[in-house]
C-alpha positions in Angstrom: 115.5 96.6 101.9 112.1 97.0 100.1 109.5 99.2 101.8 105.8 99.5 101.1 102.8 101.5 102.2 99.5 99.7 102.3 95.9 100.6 103.1 94.3 99.2 106.3 91.1 99.8 108.3 93.2 102.1 110.6 94.6 104.1 107.7 97.9 103.8 105.8 100.5 101.5 107.2 104.2 101.2 106.3 106.2 98.0 106.3 109.1 96.0 105.0 108.5 93.6 102.2 110.3 90.2 102.5 109.4 87.6 99.8 105.5 87.8 99.8 105.0 89.1 103.4 104.8 92.6 104.8 106.4 93.2 108.3 104.5 96.2 109.5 105.8 99.3 111.4 103.7 100.6 114.2 100.4 102.3 113.3 100.7 105.9 112.5 104.4 105.6 111.4 104.9 106.9 107.8 107.8 106.1 105.5 108.3 109.8 104.9 109.2 110.2 108.6 111.8 107.5 108.4 113.6 108.3 105.2 116.7 109.6 107.0 117.5 106.1 108.3 115.4 103.5 106.6 117.7 100.5 107.3 117.3 101.0 111.1 113.5 101.3 110.8 113.4 98.2 108.6 115.5 96.2 111.0 113.2 97.1 113.9 110.2 96.0 111.9 111.8 92.7 111.1 112.7 92.1 114.8 109.4 93.1 116.2 106.7 93.6 113.6 103.4 95.3 114.6 101.8 92.7 112.3 102.8 90.4 109.5 100.4 90.2 106.5 100.5 88.5 103.2 101.3 90.9 100.3 98.4 89.5 98.3 95.9 90.5 101.1 96.7 94.2 101.1 96.1 97.1 98.6 99.3 98.9 98.1 99.5 102.7 98.1 102.3 104.8 96.7 105.3 104.3 99.0 105.2 108.0 99.7 101.5 108.9 99.2 101.9 112.6 99.9 105.4 113.8 98.7 106.2 117.4 99.4 107.2 118.0 95.8 107.5 116.0 92.6 110.1 117.1 90.0 110.3 115.3 86.7 113.5 115.4 84.6 114.3 114.3 81.0 117.5 112.2 81.2 117.1 109.6 78.4 118.3 110.9 75.1 116.5 108.3 73.0 113.2 109.5 74.4 113.9 113.2 73.9 114.9 112.6 70.3 111.8 110.5 69.6 109.4 113.0 71.0 111.2 115.9 69.3 110.5 114.1 66.0 106.8 114.3 66.8 107.1 118.1 66.7 109.5 118.2 63.7 112.4 119.2 65.8 115.7 117.8 67.1 117.2 117.5 70.6 117.9 121.0 71.7 121.5 121.8 72.6 120.4 123.1 76.0 119.3 119.6 76.9 122.9 118.5 77.0 123.9 121.5 79.2 121.9 120.7 82.3 119.2 118.2 83.5 116.0 120.0 82.7 112.9 119.4 84.8 109.4 120.6 85.7 107.3 120.5 88.9 104.3 118.2 88.6 101.4 117.8 91.0 102.1 116.1 94.3 98.3 115.9 95.0 97.9 113.6 92.0 100.0 110.7 93.3 98.2 107.3 93.2 99.1 103.7 94.0 100.7 101.1 91.7 97.4 99.3 90.9 94.9 102.1 91.1 92.7 103.0 88.2 93.8 106.1 86.1 91.1 108.5 84.9 91.5 110.2 81.5 92.1 113.9 82.2 89.2 116.2 81.4 89.2 117.2 77.7 91.9 114.8 76.8 91.8 112.9 73.5 95.4 111.7 73.2 96.3 110.0 76.5 99.7 108.4 77.1 101.9 106.8 79.8 105.6 107.4 80.7 107.9 104.7 82.2 110.3 106.2 84.6 112.2 105.6 87.9 112.2 108.2 90.6 114.7 108.8 93.4 113.2 109.7 96.8 115.2 112.2 98.9 116.0 111.0 102.4 117.9 113.9 103.8 117.3 117.5 102.9 119.9 119.9 101.7 120.6 123.1 99.8 123.2 123.9 97.0 124.4 120.3 97.1 127.4 119.2 95.0 127.3 116.2 92.8 129.8 114.3 95.0 127.6 114.6 98.1 124.2 114.4 96.5 124.0 110.6 96.2 124.1 110.2 100.0 120.8 112.1 100.1 118.9 109.3 98.3 116.7 107.2 100.5 115.6 104.9 97.7 114.2 104.4 94.3 110.6 103.6 93.0 108.9 103.0 89.8 107.0 106.0 88.3 104.4 106.5 85.6 103.9 110.2 84.6 100.5 110.0 82.8 100.3 112.6 80.0 97.4 114.3 78.1 99.5 114.9 75.0 97.0 117.1 73.1 96.6 119.4 76.1 100.3 119.3 76.8 101.3 120.3 73.3 98.7 123.1 73.2 99.7 124.7 76.5 103.5 124.4 75.8 103.0 126.9 73.0 103.0 129.5 75.8 106.6 128.4 76.8 105.9 127.7 80.4 106.1 123.9 80.1 103.5 121.2 80.8 100.8 122.0 83.4 97.3 120.6 82.9 98.6 118.0 80.5 100.4 116.3 83.4 98.6 116.9 86.7 95.8 114.3 86.7 97.8 111.3 87.8 101.3 110.2 88.7 101.6 106.5 89.7 104.4 105.5 92.2 105.3 102.1 93.6 104.9 99.3 94.3 108.0 99.4 96.5 110.7 101.8 97.7 114.0 100.1 97.3 117.1 101.2 99.2 120.2 101.9 97.2 122.2 99.0 98.7 119.8 96.6 97.1 120.7 97.9 93.7 124.4 98.5 94.2 125.5 95.2 92.5 123.8 96.4 89.3 125.4 99.8 89.1 126.4 100.8 85.5 126.6 104.0 83.5 124.6 106.7 85.3 122.2 104.3 87.0 121.8 100.5 87.1 121.9 97.8 84.5 118.3 96.7 84.9 115.6 96.2 82.3 112.7 98.6 81.9 109.6 97.4 80.0 106.2 98.9 79.1 103.1 97.1 77.7 99.6 98.0 76.8 96.9 95.3 77.0 99.6 92.7 77.4 101.6 93.6 74.3 105.1 95.1 74.9 105.4 98.5 73.2 108.9 99.5 74.3 111.7 99.3 76.8 115.2 100.3 77.7 118.0 99.8 80.2 118.0 102.0 83.3 121.7 102.5 82.9 121.1 104.5 79.7 120.3 107.7 81.6 122.5 110.5 80.2 122.5 112.4 83.6 123.0 110.7 87.0 120.8 111.1 90.0 123.5 113.0 91.9 123.6 115.4 88.9 119.8 116.0 89.0 119.7 116.3 92.7 122.6 118.9 92.7 120.8 120.8 90.0 117.4 120.7 91.8 119.0 122.0 95.0 120.8 124.9 93.3 119.7 128.1 95.1 117.0 126.2 97.0 116.2 123.1 99.0 115.4 119.5 98.5 113.6 117.9 101.4 112.9 114.5 102.7 110.2 112.8 100.7 110.8 114.9 97.5 110.4 112.7 94.4 112.7 113.3 91.5 111.7 111.4 88.3 114.2 110.2 85.7 112.0 111.2 82.9 110.8 108.7 80.3 113.2 106.0 79.2 113.7 105.2 75.6 110.6 103.5 74.2 108.8 104.3 77.4 105.8 106.0 76.0 103.5 106.2 73.0 104.6 109.7 72.0 108.0 108.4 71.1 106.4 105.7 68.8 104.3 108.4 67.2 107.4 110.6 66.6 109.3 107.8 65.0 106.6 105.8 63.2 103.5 108.1 63.0 100.2 108.0 64.8 99.2 104.7 63.1 101.9 103.0 65.2 99.5 102.8 68.2 96.2 104.2 69.3 96.2 106.7 72.2 95.1 105.1 75.5 91.4 104.8 76.1 89.1 103.6 78.9 89.4 99.8 79.2 93.1 99.7 78.4 95.6 98.3 80.9 99.1 99.7 81.1 101.8 97.5 82.7 105.2 98.9 83.4 108.1 97.2 85.2 111.7 97.6 86.2 113.8 94.7 87.4 114.0 94.7 91.3 111.5 97.7 91.5 108.4 95.6 90.7 105.4 96.1 88.4 102.6 98.7 88.1 99.4 97.5 86.5 97.0 100.4 85.8 93.5 100.3 84.2 92.5 103.4 82.3 88.9 104.6 83.1 86.6 107.4 82.1 87.4 110.7 83.6 85.2 113.7 84.3 84.1 116.0 81.6 85.6 119.5 81.7 83.5 122.2 83.3 82.4 124.4 80.3 83.4 127.8 81.7 84.8 130.5 79.5 88.5 130.6 80.3 89.6 132.9 77.4 91.5 136.1 78.0 89.5 139.3 78.3 90.7 141.5 75.5 90.5 145.3 75.4 88.3 146.6 72.5 
């Protein structure tokens, strides 16, 4: 099944998408509350919908607008290699040892067609084409063999990146922080695993991933090229702690899924950074399309944030 969350005069509504119509769940029911048994909730909505509305008449929100946490991994070797070239480096051996990730900002989640502001102080803005798994049942210290049963569904993800800010702050060796927390786009749909099962291949699914800027394709990959599987990343995320229903776990950028990889392989003349007025379109077969317009963001507040040094 394919689930959506959409805006209405009564607040966010959840529903099942069939063709070009949304079969709504009752008002006040959120997808995050149903993730443990989405098929049953979907069947109820199809039997007795609270309303049926044309998809074209609603504004889609992120399927899970307020996830408890968002973890972003790095599972596509081509992407890691290309971005490493940007910094004059190679893929580190540790990358092969375990599925690395960082926590990004759950408050920054936006919908699949929302405008995206340039982060304050950013001069090198970029997108990242990914697919996220959404946790349906919580767990702790999960093994790889059991982890897949904890996935409620998959959704398209764009991890917007202020590359200049990111590279500067990563010199401190704590990973990306302000370079990543202005916007993360999710949606348009949350697709249950059974819908994708016929396409299973490699560590994911044999489906096409494509990214375009202003209508021109700049890169793409096959989803099946992930070097780590979702069960592996869930097992690692849950080691010594919990994953909970609604947690979002991004695959990391696919090969060719961002401008930074182009810059690493071909130089900065390969493509200009994103700027206000640009439109970024990313798509994955069966997961739909995100179309996001880049807009002006706020200027940074000019406070003095430097360390206070002893004389």
